[in-house]
N, C-alpha and C positions, 0 to 999 in steps of 0.2 A: 504494499499500499504505499501512497505517497507520504512524504514528510512536507506538510504545509507550512505556511508563514503563520506566526503567531496573532491572533486577534488582539484587538486593543486592550492591552493592560499595563499602564505606564509604571514601570519600575525604575525609569532611568535616574531618578533622584538618589538611589542607593549605589555605593561604589561597588563594583563587579569586577572579578577577573575570569576571563572565558578560560573554561576547562573543558568543555564539551566541543565535539567536532559539529555541533548542530542537533536539529532535533532528531529524536531517536524514533525509528519506524514502530508503526502499529501492524502487526500481522495477524492474519486469521490462521487458525489451527484446525483444519477440516478433519485430520484423522482423530485427533482428540475430541472434537465436536461431536463427530459420529459415534466414538466410542461411549461417550457420556449420554447420547441419545436424546438431544433436547436443544438446549440454548446452543448459539453460536458463540464459541470461545475466542476471544483475541487477547494478544498481549502486547503490551507496550514495553519495548525492549531497552529499558533504562540499564539492563547489563552491557550494551553495546557502546561502551564508552572506552577508548583507548588507554588513557591515563591510568596508570597504577593497577592494571587488571580490571578496570571498569566498575561500575556500580552506581547506584542512586545517589550516594553521599556526595558525589560530584556536584551535583545540582546545588546543594546547600553549600558546599564549598567554594562555589563561585562568589557568594555573597559574603561569606565569612572570610576569606582569603582577601576579597576586595576590601572589607572593613579593616582587616590587619594591615594590609599595605597602606590604606588611606591614613590610618593612625600612626605610620612611621615605624610598625613593629618590625623587629629583626628575627623574632622567635615566636614560634607558636607551641602552646601546650595544649593537649587534649586528653580526654579521659575515656576508658571503656573497659570491656572485659579482654581477657586475653587474646582471644581470636576476633577482636573488634573490626568489622570492615570499615568502620568510619575511622579508626585510628590508623588503619593502612593507607586509606585514601587521602587522609590528612598529610601522612608522610610523604605521599607521592606528590601531592599538590605542593607542598613546601619545598621539595626538591626541583620541581618545576619553576617555581618562582624565586627560589634562593633564600628561603627562610630556613633558620634552625628549627629543628622539630624535636620536642620531647613527649613521649607517650606515657600517660600514668595508667597501666594496665592492672586491673584486679584477677585474681583467680575465682572470679565469681562462679564459674561453672564447676561443679565437683568432679574434675576430670584430672587424672595425673599421668595418663598414657603418652608416650613419646609423640605420637603423632599430634595430639592436642597442644602438647606444651611446646613443641619445637617446629612444627611444620606449619603449613597453611599461610595465614596472614602474618603469624609473628616471624616466619622467615623473610617474608617480603618486607615487613617493617626494618630489618636488619639492612637488606639490600638498599633501602631507600635512605640509609644513614641516619635514621632516627634513634633517638636515645632512649631506651625502654627502662621505665621504673616498673619493677616487677613486686606487686602488693599483695597481700593476702585478701581473700573475698571480703572479710569483714572491714577492710580499710574504707575510709571516706576519701574517695579518689579525688573528688573535686576540692576538698580542703586541702589535700597533699599538693594539687596543682598550683592552688593560690599561694600556699606557702613557698613552693618553689619558685613561683613567678617573683615573690617578694624578693627571694635570695638573688635571683638573677637582675632584678632591678636594681638591689643595692650595689651590683657590680658595674651598673651603667647599661644594661640590656634594655631593650623595650620589648616587652613580652604581651603577647595577645593570648587569652586563654578562652578556650572553646569548650563548651559543655558537652555531656554525654550524647553522642549521635548526631552532634552539630545542630541540635534543635532548639537553639535560640529563635526567637521571632525573626531574627535577620536571616538566619539559616533557613527557616521556613519558608522564606520568600522564593527558594529555589523551586519548591513545589507549588506555590500560587503560579509562578510562571509555567510549571509544568501543565497545570490545569488550563491555561491558556493555549498551550501547545496542543492539548489534546481536543480542546473544542474546536481549534483551527483545522487540525485533521481531519476530525469527523465531518466537519462542514464540506471540506473539500472532497472526501470520498462518498459524501451523501449518505451517512450512516448515523444512527442515533444509539448511543449506548444506554441500556437500561440499569447497568450497575457497574461501578468500578470498584475492584475488589483488591485491598492492599494489605500487607503485614503491618501491625502497629507494634513498634518496640519503644523506642524513645517518644513517639508520638508527632513527630516533626513532618515527615511526609503526609500523613493523614491531616493534620492540622492545616499544612500548607495547600494541599488540595481543596480542602473545604473552604479556607479563606480565599483562595483565587475564585472559586466558583461564586462565592458571595459577592465578590468585587466585580464580576462580570455579569450580576444579576441572574445567574444560573442556580438551579436546585443544588444545594450542598449535600442532600440526603441521598444522592446518586453514590456516595462514596461509602462503602462499608469496608470494616476491618476486622481480623482476626488478632487478637492480642498474642504476642509471642513473650512478653516480658513480665507482666503482672496481671492480676485480676482485672476484670472488665470495669468494675465500678471506678476503680483508681485510675485506669487508663482513660476512661471517658472523661474524668473530671481534668486529668492533665491535658488531654487533647483538646478539650472545649477550651481551657484557658490559654493554650498556645494558639489556637485558631483565633481567637478574640484578640490576643495581642498582635499577631500578624496581620489580621484584617485591619486593624486599626493603624499600623504602621503605614499600609497602602492608603487608607482614607479613615481619618479620625472620626467619622460618623457612623462607620459600618459596624454591626455587631452580628455575631453568630448565636443563634439559638441552640439550647441544648439537645432539641429534637433533631439537629442536623448530624448528631455524632453517633454513630451506630457502630458498636464493638461487640464482638463475640468471643468468649473465651474457650470455646469447646475444644480448640487445638492446643491449648496451652500445654497440657500434659502436667509432668511434675515440676515445671518451671522453665525458666529462660535457660536456652542451651542444651536441654534434655531431650534426647531424641523420643519420638513416640512412633508407633508403628504406622499410623496414619500419614505421618510425614515420610517415613521410607517408602510406603506405597505410592505417595504422590510424586516423590522425585523418580523413582522408577518409572512411573506411568508417564510423565512428562517426557523423560529421556527415551523410552521405548515407542512412544508414539509419533513424537515430533523432533526428537533429537536435541532436545534443549535441556539445559542443566539449571537446576534449582539449588539454592543452598540450604543446608540443612537446620539452620537456626530460624530464618526469617521466611522467605519465600516458600520453603517446602511445608512447613506449617500453614501458612495461610492458603497455599494452593490446596492442601489437603482439605480445608474448610470449603474451598470452591467445589471440589469433587464432590464432597459429602452432600452439600446443598444441591448439586445438580442431579445426583443419583436419588435424593430424596423428593425430588421434583419441585424444589423451592424456585427454581428459575424455569419459566415456560418454554415450551417449544417455540422457536423464533425469536426468543429474546437475544439481545446482544451483550455479552458479559466481557468486560475488559479487566484482564489481570496485569498488574503493573510488576513486572519482572526486575527485582532489585539488585541482581548481581549477587556477588559474594561467593563466587565460584572456588575460591582459595580454601573455604570451610569444609568443603567436600573431602579434600584432601586432610584436614584436622581431624575428620570424623570417619576415616578410612574403615575403621573396624566395625561401624555400624552397617555397612553395605557388603 
């Protein structure tokens, strides 16, 4: 399908550093759709970005790196779990623009196998020359990052601290822009999406899409998410707050109603980063029918939710369902033993 121009959503007042090669394509998955026997399933290929192995976090980082450079920063620090996709792409983006990068990574997932500890994203962090702080799962990573930033500032460094998942209101602008991109592509291709399905971790992608749709006068309840990080109630509260902050950055008069935030916790399983049978089956299904690869932490669980909804008849025959593929391919190698 085509990659259209973006409809009007003026984000030009915000500093931005281009990290993408252009709009990511929307593709129909005919074999998968036939297998599921009802709705037409499409994917938004946000995994198809060249920098750092690709992935959805680059959209947020365009605005976060833009803000960091505009502030005169020479160093960026961010936080995440040991296999964080956001941390890996922050390190890659920092290498691209010439910033020093420090990653504060916690052992938040109870795994100590060599693949998880030393392969996947953590291998790439080292290749991008990021300095990794390895903390226990109980540590307050953001407080550590702020304390480290204070140390570096005392040495004369100019430090920009980026939150979990890059999901500050500024970072969420990347997905407000993506909402405009999707609307533009749908218009050019003459298609209407009945549902946009995403994983919800730190909430930034979901919040940004909702804020972007609100800013364009579109229905934000088109977006539905499967939480992969925490319980639905907390995820809903966090996402609503971020969606409102992001919408008000775009236009101070905008508000997002709580009814716009739809989050399902059915695929969470035992918790963040802990595999489920549904995730394993969904990753295998996508790979075996369409040759596409989902990550085991975010996309795999969210796509398991889409498959479950489709097979249960929650999507009607002929409906068009768009799944946002977020990338995270290196995570598959960290979870090798699960497959």
